[in-house]
N, C-alpha and C positions, 0 to 999 in steps of 0.2 A: 771278750770278743767285741770288735768294733762293728758299727753298721756297715753294710755292703751295698754299693750301688750295682744292681743287677743289669741295668741298662738305662738308656735315655732315649727320648723321642723328641725331635725338634718340631715345635709347633709354629715357629716364625723365625725367619732368618733375614734380618735387615741391619739397621744401625746396631741393634742388639739382637741377640739370639734368645729365644725363649724355649726352654726345655721342660719336659716332664721326666723326672727321675723315678725309676722303680727301685725302692730301697727296702732291704731286709734289715730290720732292727736286731739288736743283740739277742732279744728273746724270741726271734723268729717271726715276728709280726711284719707282714708286708705293708708298706705305705707308699704313697706317691707324694712327691714334692716338686713344686714348680721352681725353676731357676731362671733368672735373668742374667745373661752373660754378655758383657761387652768389653771386658779387659780392665787393665789397671788405669788409674787416673792420678792426677796431681792437683794440689791446691796450694796457694801461696798468699801470705799476707805481706804485701810490700808496705814498708813504713819508713818515713823520713824522721830519724831521731832528732835532727836539728830543729825542724819545724813542728815536730810532735803531731804528725798526721799519718793516717794510713790511706791507701788507695783501694777502694772497693769498686765493684761494678754492679750494674743492674741491667737486665734484659728480660724480654718476655719469656716466661716459663710456662709451657702448656700444662704440665702436671699440677702445679699449685693453682693455676687458673681453673682447671677442670674440677679439682677437689674442693676449692674454697673461694674461688672468685678472685684470687690474688694474682694480678697480672705479672708482677716482677718481685724480685727479692733483692735486698742489699747483700752482696756476697763477695767473698774473696775470689780473685781470679782463679779459674780452674779449668780442667779439661782432660780429655782422654790422652793417655800416654802413647804416642806414636813412636817415640825414640826408645833406644835400649836403656838409657839411664834416666831415672826420674828427674834428676837435676836439669838435664837438657830439656825435657818436656816442660818443666816448671818455668824455665826461662822463656821458652817459646810462647807458652800460653800468656804469661804476663806481658810480653812484648806485643803480641797480637791484640790483646784485650785492652791494655793501658798505654802502650807506647813506651814503657819503661824498660831499659836494657839493664838487667840485673847482673851483678857480679856474684859474690858469695851468697850461699844459702845456708840457713841454719835448720837442720832437720828437727822436726817436732815428733812425728810418728808415722809409721805405716799402719793403717787401720782398715778394718772391714767397714765399709760405709753403711751397708744394710744387710747384715749376715743372715737374716731370716729369708731373704729372697735373691740376693745378688752375689755374683762372684767378684764384684768390684773391691779392690784394695786401693786405697788412696794414700799417696805419699804427701804429707803436709809439711810445709816449710815456712819459716819466717825469713824475710829478706829486707835488710836495710838498703835504702837508696838515697840519692841526693837529687836536687832539682836538675842538675846537669845530666842525670841518667835518663831524663825524658827526651828521647831522641826520635820517637815515632809518633804517628797519629793516634794509635789505639783505636778502640771502637769495634774490634773484632773483624772477622773476615766476611766481606760481602757475599762471597760464594757459599758461605754457611748461613746466611740470613741472620747473623747474630744481632746487629743493631744495638751494640752495647753503649751504655752511658757510663762514663767514668766519674767517680765521686772521690774527692779528698775530704776525709772526715777527721776532725781532731780526735786524738786518742782519748782525751778525757770524755768526749761525747760518746765514743764507743764503749768505754767502761760504764758510763751511766746507762746507755742503751742495754748493755748486757745485764746490769743489775736490775733493770726494770722488765727484763724478759722480752725485749724488743728485737734481739738478734735471732731471727727464726730460721736461719740457715745453719745447720749443724757444723759444717766444716769451718765456717766463719766464727762461730761461737768458740769452738775449740782453739782456733788460732789466736783470737783476741785474748782468751784466758791464758794461753801459753805465753803470749807476750807480756801480759800483766804479771805473771809469776816470774818471768825471767828478767824483765826490765820495768819494775814498778815505778821507778822515778819518771818514766816517760808519760805516765798517766796523771801526774799531778797537774791540777789546773794552774794556768798562768805559766 
């Protein structure tokens, strides 16, 4: 027998919804679990294989700042999925945040980002680009107060940062490691 959700109660409904679920476990034990619900998301590591760089972003993040005094993180472009297809959302987010118009995307995974609390599934992609694909200003949407800074980081530096435990955004770490496994020649110094 699987657990049964007997009902939910919404305690907040804004950008995210927060619910309390009344669950009956297989042995009959009743428990309560909190759920954060905001839908699906996408994340992309844009990289230029010719110049051997990746494009990452940084912006103020309230949660890490609150928890640890960290005002921003170096991260792969990402955002909530408004479109029906994850690929379309991935291209939109990368263009808004970095100004890069992406063509083909290479799927890495669809994964639960925080299964202990959130309903979010994130579709992660790798995307090769060229300098000619930078057609927009990037920086995010002013209407969303994103104030994004765009960073070009050499792939060899990203590998070293990963090895030193300095990539502290989970989606970015997964994407960098996926690219290292799939295209190790791009990470060679020089």
